[in-house]
N, C-alpha and C positions, 0 to 999 in steps of 0.2 A: 703300773706306770704311765704317764702322761704321755703324749707324743711331743718330742723336745721340739725347742727351738735354738737354735746354734747360734754363735755370735764369738767371733774373736778366735783366732788360734792361740793356743798356749803353749805351744812344744813338739819339735819334731823328733824322729829318733829313726837314723839311717844304719843299717847291720848290712854287714857285707856277705854275699853269698857265694857259692861256690858255682863252678857250672853245669850242677844239677838244680841249682835254684835253692839250695839247701843252707841254712844258717851257718857261717865259719865260725867255730868256738876260738877260746882263746884271746890272747892278749891284741888289743888295738883293732878292734872288729866293728865296734859301735860309736857314734857320737851323739850325743843328745845336745841340741840347740834351740834356742828362741830367738837366734838371729835373723831369720826369715821376716819378710815384709808379705811376702805375697805367695801361695802358692796354686797355679792354675790347671784345671784340669780339663780336655776338650775331649770327645769322645768323637774317634775315627770310626767311620763307618763304611760299610761297603754294599751297596745298591746290589741286591738280587739280580739275577736274568730274568728279563721280562719275555714272555712267549706269546708273540705278536702273529696273527696267520690272516690274508686276506682274500676272499674270496674272488674269483674269476670276475665276479660283476662290479669289484670295486669297493664291497662292503666288507666291515670286518667280521669274521668268523671267529677269532679267539683275540682276545687281549688281557693277557693277566700278568700282575706285575708279579716281580719276586721279591722275596721277603729279604728285609735289609738285616745285617750282619755286623755285630759290632766287633772290629779287628783289634783295638787299642786305645788306649787312654792316652794322648802326648801332653805330656808335662812343660810348664813353663814356671819355674822358681827365681825369685828376687831375694838376695842375702843385703843386708846392711850390716852383718858381721860375719865374716867369713872365716870358719875354721878350714886350716890346710889337709886335716884329718878328714874332714867331712868331705872334702873336695875331692881329696883320693878315693875313699871308699865310693863316692858316687861315679868315679872314672878312673879305674886303677891304673891305665895307661898314662897317668899324672904322676909326676915325680914329686916328694917331698923335698923341699929346700927346708937345711938346717944349718942352725949357726953353730956356734965354735963347740958350745955344750952338748950339741945334736938335738935341741928343741926345735921343734917346725914352725918355722917362720914364715912359709911361702912353698910354692908349689910351680914346676914348670909344666908349662902346657906341652901336649902332644898332639902331632898331625893322626894320631892312631885314635881312633874311638870305639874301645871294646865294645860288644854286645853278646860276649860269651858268657859273662858273668854277673855283673849288676849288684842289685842292693835291695832290701826292700824297706818301705820309707811307710813309718806310722807318725800320723798325726793326732792331736788332741785339741778339740776345742771347748769353750766354756760352752753351758745349757742354762739360758735365760730362765727365770722364776722357776727351778726345779725344787717345786714344794715338798718332794718327797726325796730330794737329795740325799738324805740320811736314814730313808727307810731300809730295812733290812740287816741282818748282824754283819759288822764288820764294813759296812759303807762308809767311806771316806769322803765322801760327796759326789758329785755326777758330772762327768765330762762326756764330749762326744767325742769317738776313739773311731779313726778311718787308716784302714790298711791297707797299702799297694803291694803285695807279697813280692812282686818282681819287676822292678824298674831297670832298664838298660839305656846306653848310651848318652850318657850327662855331657852332651855339645851344650859348649862356653856362647851365652848369648853375647850381645853387644856392651860394649864399655865404654863409657863416656866418664870423661873426668873434667870438670868446670869448677865455676865457682858455686858448688853444692855439695850435697852428699854423694858420695861414690857407692854405688850399689853394683853388685856381680849377678851377673845372670846365668841359670844354666836350665838346659831342656834335657828331656827326655821322653820312653815310653814305657808304658806297660809290656808285660809280658807274661804270656799264660805259661802252666807246665809246671807254675813253682812246688818247692819241696820243703813248703815253709812250714805245712801242715798247722799245727797247735803254736809254733813259736815259742820260742826258749824265755820268752818272758812272762810275768804276771799281771795279765792285762785285763780280767774279768773274774769275778767273787765266783769262788767255787761251791762244794758242799759245806753246808754251817757259816757262810760268808769268807772265807778264808782265800785270799787272794790265788788265782791260779795261772795256769794259760788258758789259752779260747778253748773253748769246751767241743767245740766241732772244728774238725781238721779245714784248712782251706782246700777245695777241690781243684782239680786240675785245667778246670775252666773258670777260673775265677779270677778277672781281674784285678777287685777292690772288694773291700768289704767293707761296710758301716755297721757300729751298734752304739748306744748308749753305756757307759761303765760306771761303775760306783768305786773303781780303783784309781786312787791317784796317780797322774801321769809323773814320768822320771822329774828330776830335777836336771836343768840345762847345765852344762858343765864343758867347760874350752879343752880340747884334745880329744884323744879318742881313748874307749874304756874297754876292759876285756869284754867278751860274752861268756858268761859260766853254761857250762853243758848241762841243761835241765835233766830232769829225771824221764827218762824217753816210755812212750808208751811201749806196751808189750809187741815183739815184732809179729809180721802178717807171716804166715807159714806156707810154704807151698810142697805137695811132698807127690810124687809119682811114682811109678814102677819103671822096669825096664821092659824095653817091646820085645815080645816074641820068646822071653825068658819064660822057663815052664821048671820047676816051681817059682813064683815070684815071689822071692825071698832077697831082691835087693832094693832098697828106698834109696830112690832120687829126693836129696830134701834141698831146700833154698827159704833163707829167712832175709826178710826186708826188714831192715831194723833203721827203716827211716833216716840214712845216713849218720846213725849215732857209734856205726862201727861193729866190729865182730860180736859174734855171741859162741857162748860155750854150748856144745849139743850134749846133751846127755841121752843115749838112742833107749833107754829102759830095759837093756839085756846084761848089764852088769858088766860091759864094757867103759873102759876110760873114757870120759867125756873129750869131746874133740871140738877144737875151736874152727869156726866156720865163719870166714870172711863176708861181710855184709853185702848182700845179693847176689853172692856166690853160690853155684851147685857143689852139695857134695854128695857120695854114695855112702851107703852101708849095707851090708850083705848082713842077715839074720841065719845063727846057725839052725835054729828050731824053729817051728810053726809055734804060734799061739798071739796073745794079744799082749800089745805092747803101747807103754806111754812115752812118745819122744817130748823132750821137753829141751827149749831152748832159751837161756836167759842172758842179758847183755853182760858184756865180760866186764864192764866198768861198775856198772850197778846191777850184780848179780841177783837181788831179789825181784827184779823187774824179769817174769819169764812168762812164756806161750808155752801149750801143750798141745798135741794131738795124739789122739790113742788111735793105734793102726792094729788089724788084722793080718798076721802071716802066716799062709802066702796071701799076697794082695790082690784084689780082685782087680777087674779091668777097669783100666784110669775112665771108662766113658760111663756117663750113666746109663742106667735101663730105662726104660719108655714102653709101658704097655698100654693101648686106648682102648675103650670099651665104652658101648650107648647103650647100657641095658635098661634105663627109665622108660616103660613103658607109656608112662605119663606123658613124658616128654623129650621125643627123639631128637631133641636138637640138642639135649644134654649129653657132654660127654666127659667121660672120668679118664685122666690120667694116674697111673700109676708109676711112679719117678721113685728112681732107686739111684744112690752115691756109693761109690765105696768107702772103706773106711778114712783111706788116704785125702778124702775131700772135705772140705770146711763146713759140709753142711748145708752149702747153700747151692742154690740153681737159680736159673732164669728161662721161663717158658715162655717160648714164642708161639700163641695157636694157629697163626698163619691166616689169621681173618683181620688184619689190620688193626688191632687193638693195639696198646703198649702192652710190651713182654711184661710178665708176671714174675716178681722176685716172690721164692718160696724156700722155705727152710725144713730138712727130712726129719724126721723123729730119731728119737734114741738108737732105734733098728735101722736108720739109715735107709727109710721108705716114706713116702707120702701120698696120699690120694688128692688130688685136686680135680675140681668141677669146672667145666668151661659152658657156658651157654650158646651157640650161634643163633645166628639171626635169618640168615640166607642158606637153601640148598646149596650144596656145594662138596668137591673132594678136598680136604684140607691136609697139609703137612703141617705136623706140630714136629717143633723141635724143641730140646733141652742141652742146656749148657751149663756145665759147671761154673757155680759163681767165683771160686778162687782161679782157676785157669780155663780161660773160655774159650780155649783150642780144643777142649773134649765135650764133645756134643752128639748127640744122638737124632736122628728123625725117625718119625713114623707118620704115614697117610690112615685116613679114614674118611668114609662117605657118611656124609650129612644130608638130611636125615637116615636114619637107620631104618627106617620104615615110611609107607606110605602114610601121609596125611588126609584125612577127610576134608572134602571142601567145606568153607565155612558155610554156614546158614544164618539167616536173622529173621524172627518171625514178629509179627505187630499184632496188638490187639488192645482193645480199650481198657484203659488201667479200672479197675473194678473198686477201687477207693474214690472215683470221681463218676458222680452220678450224671454230669454234662454229658459226658461219652466225648470230651475233648482232650483226653489225657490218653497219650500213647503209652502202652509198654510193651517194649521188647525183649526180646528172647535171643541171645546170642549162642553158637554152638561152633566148634570146628577151628576156633580163631587158635592161632599160637600162642603159646603162653608163655614165649618169651619177651612178650612187649604189650602194651593195652593196645585198644582198639577207640578210633577215632570214628565219631558218629555225628554224619550231617542229618538234619531233621526234615531236611526240604524246605522249609519256611524261611530260609536268608538269616536266620540266626545262625550265632557262632559255632562252629564245629565243637562238639563237646568231646573231650579225650577222657575215656573210661579207663580206669587203672587196670593192672595186670591184673588176672583172674576174674573180671566181671562177667556175670552171666545175665544181668538184667537191667534195666535202667526205664524210667519214665524221664515222658517230656510231655508238658501244656500245651497247645497252641492257642494262642493268642487271639484276642476277638478280630475280628475279619479276616483270619485265615478260614477258607470254605475249599472245599473240594479235595480232590487225593492228591496227598501229599507222598513222594517217594524218599524213603528213608536209606540211607546209605553207611554201610560200617564196613571200616577198614583197617587191616592189621596195621599199627605202629610200626612195628618190625619188619615187614613184609608188605609193601604195598600190593603184590599182586594178590593177597589173601583180603578180597573183596563180597560183599554180598547186601543184597537190595529187599527191601519190602514195602510193601503201601500201606498207607491209614487214611481213613478219611475221618476228619471230625465232626462230630455231629453239630449239625448246622444249630447257629444259635435262635434262641426262641425270643420275640421282639415282647415287651411289655406293651398292653394296651394301656393307651394313656387320653385324656379328654379336656378339654377348656372350652370355656363360656364367657362370652361379652356381650355388651349392651347392644341393642339393636339401635342403629344410628336414628331411628324415627321414632322411638319409642323405649326410653330407659328402664321401664317395667319389663320389657322384654327383652329374654335370654337369648343369643343366638350360639347354639352347642356344636361343636366338630370334634368327634372322637375317630382315632387311627390307632395302627400296630395291631388290630384285633388279628388272631388266628384269619388265613384266606377261608377254612372252611365256616368263617360266620357271614352267616347272610343277611340276618336281621339281628337286632337288640330291641331289649326294653329300657325305657329311660323314665327312671323314679325322679322328678323334679324336685322333690324334696320339701314342697308345701303342702303335703296333704291330699293333693289331687291324684285321680286315679292313674297310676305308671302308663303311659304311654307305649304300646306295645308295636310290633310289626315294623318298626323302623328299619328303612333299606339300609343295608350294607354291603360295600363293593371293595375288595381288595383290601379286607379291616377297616375302610374306612368310611363315615357317613355326618350327616348333619341334622339339624332339627331346631325348630324355636318352640319357646314357651312363653306366654304372657302371665305375668303376676299380678295377682291382686293388689291395690294400692294398699289393702292391710300388711301386705309383707315388705312393705317398702322399709328400708336401711337395715334389714333383716339379711345376714348373710344365708345364705340357701346352699344346702349341699346336694349336689346333683349325681344320681350313680347310673352306669350304664351298663348293661350286661347282655354277653352275647345270649341268643335264645336258643343256639346249639350246643355251648357249652359253658354252663352256669357259673364255671371257675373262673371263666375270664371276665374281668368288670374292670371299671375306669370310672374314678370319680372328677369333679368339677366344682367350684363354688362359685356363687353369682351373689351379689347383693343389688336388687331392684332400687331405684331410687326415683319418686315420684316425681 
């Protein structure tokens, strides 16, 4: 799906909520309207507390700004058509005013502006140029969908009556902690393109949600409409035992049915099903030990059920935790063996005590799970495990990391055998922590190179002009205290001999020859002037440099001559130049 461009509001729906932020089902609990002009939302934020410390000399020691936090969204809504039922849903303290037949024809304002109930606000917009608007099974088009799951305090705004259209204004603000969950309406395509409630429940800290939907928005209709009770999700089950009971045959049970009312509980032991109120605790005593399946079904929709297998007598409600560090190759590696009782939901949250994010885990069929964690700094760590369903049940254990001493890291450097120039260093690393890579500073001003975890060798070619001893420094990425150095001296570069010839200023048949960059061991050279004359020997050379001149016969005029200069101490060192005599 392409990124959408939105335009124009289409319709809005307001749904009455109870004091827990859950939809209220039954008659006159929703209004769908297209009579709004604008809905403005402004983010209200709270600045974090800044930390500022000034030293005695007046200079700043610490100056750290705090993180900004979103408090809520404030709303301003303007209506050109006002539905009295919509106004009363937005603020339940307002009273509907009716005609003789009981029809809603207006409302009474109230000085009381309640913010304990409120409403959910849904808004639909058009999507511009939706090329794939009808892609997918069951697609009815494409619209932008904006949900504010809990809005409270719909205070009326200014009202002006003049020679113009009259509009009504209302304000409000969002509130978190809504019990809207997936909502009672089909606003998103589900499996097979079938219209369904939102696939993911609204979280407890979500003040606003937006997505693109292919399900057509509802039609605007004056007056309130009923909210039908949807098919609920299976209830969340919470099960514990009784403290200090022995043997533990009493089960404490609670079902969160998400505001959909009571559940019928089958305890799995042949006793009669028991009705348990939504969110209420109930107890049941088992007469015999064994394995039982507790099943809780929604009373109104009994096909929607949740179940949990329990073993009687119950184990302790707290998780079990055993820590070990048995990996000889990595003493920073710790294994946590986690156990959960059968009455738990099988999930747990592990806090490793080193500042990393807690880890969510799920135990296996036997109620246990082994989890591995790698620490980066030596210390004593306290690991905490909490049950995922009831986090008040937790267990802590401590462990010393590393479990054994670690050798000091080393780095050695030698010429890379693959480079005959001797200007490439090959390093070998040993003793560095295996929990992170290694940063290598080659000492020549180039960018520090990060070697991946587990790397033991690396090479680096030194550029032309880098001479003398270079200090190579290797430092662990995960522990900056683990560092080592080595020295490497690139082989000095060997210059290539060169020669050049120019015409003598007094005689253009005479060549003035200059040569340089011969090895320092060259003290004399032989010059072959290329014209068939005897080579000139013993030409003095100092510091690799020398000069000579030669007069060419007039018969060689206008013919290019190749001059060859050869070291008399090392015949492999030669240089050539060309010269064309001119008569």
